[in-house]
C-alpha positions as CSV (number, residue, x, y, z in Angstrom):
1,M,198.7,-75.3,69.9
2,E,197.0,-77.9,71.9
3,T,195.5,-81.0,70.2
4,R,191.8,-81.5,70.4
5,K,189.9,-84.7,70.1
6,R,186.3,-85.0,69.1
7,T,184.2,-87.2,71.3
8,T,180.5,-88.1,71.8
9,I,178.8,-88.2,75.2
10,S,175.2,-88.9,76.2
11,L,173.5,-86.4,78.6
12,P,170.1,-86.3,80.1
13,D,167.7,-84.0,78.3
14,F,167.4,-81.6,81.2
15,L,171.2,-81.3,81.5
16,L,171.7,-80.7,77.8
17,G,168.8,-78.2,77.8
18,S,170.4,-76.3,80.7
19,L,173.8,-76.2,79.1
20,K,172.3,-74.9,75.8
21,A,170.3,-72.3,77.6
22,E,173.5,-71.1,79.4
23,A,175.4,-71.0,76.1
24,K,172.6,-68.9,74.5
25,R,172.5,-66.5,77.5
26,K,176.2,-66.0,77.4
27,N,176.4,-65.9,73.6
28,R,178.9,-68.7,73.6
29,S,179.0,-72.1,72.0
30,L,177.7,-75.2,73.7
31,N,181.2,-76.7,73.3
32,S,182.8,-73.8,75.2
33,I,180.3,-74.1,78.0
34,V,180.8,-77.9,78.4
35,E,184.6,-77.4,78.3
36,E,184.4,-74.7,81.0
37,K,182.3,-76.9,83.2
38,L,184.6,-79.9,82.8
39,M,187.7,-77.8,83.5
40,E,186.1,-76.6,86.7
41,T,185.8,-80.2,87.9
42,V,189.3,-81.3,86.9
43,E,192.0,-80.5,89.4
44,F,194.0,-77.6,88.1
45,E,197.4,-76.9,89.4
46,P,198.5,-73.3,88.7
47,N,202.1,-72.4,87.7
48,E,204.4,-70.6,90.1
49,E,203.6,-67.1,88.6
50,T,199.9,-67.7,89.1
51,L,200.5,-69.0,92.6
52,E,202.5,-65.8,93.4
53,A,199.7,-63.6,92.1
54,M,197.2,-65.5,94.2
55,R,199.3,-65.1,97.3
56,E,199.6,-61.4,96.7
57,C,195.8,-61.1,96.4
58,E,195.2,-63.1,99.5
59,S,197.8,-61.1,101.5
60,G,195.7,-58.0,101.2
61,M,198.6,-56.1,99.7
62,V,197.5,-52.9,98.2
63,M,198.2,-52.8,94.5
64,E,199.0,-49.5,92.7
65,E,195.9,-48.1,91.1
66,L,196.0,-47.4,87.3
67,T,195.1,-43.8,86.6
68,P,194.2,-42.3,83.2
69,Y,197.8,-41.1,82.9
70,N,199.1,-44.6,83.5
71,I,196.7,-46.1,81.0
72,E,197.8,-43.6,78.3
73,H,201.4,-44.5,79.0
74,L,200.9,-48.1,79.8
75,E,204.1,-49.4,78.3
76,E,206.2,-46.9,80.3
77,Y,204.1,-47.8,83.4
78,I,204.7,-51.5,83.0
79,N,208.5,-51.0,82.4
80,G,208.6,-48.9,85.5
81,L,207.2,-51.7,87.7
């Protein structure tokens, strides 16, 4: 579990109002909205598994489509990949 630290920041009224409005619209906490926005601005380096998935998506490779049968038998489906 990651450690969290409480901190205090000062924001202009209009910015705080916008963040609160977004949190209310999305039915989320103000803290989660602020954290999301900050994470978007911090350089994030994905791990190798994520990079591989991103390369697959960018390559245009056609992924196998899940059908109702596959969903009902998801564990078997995953083990068969």
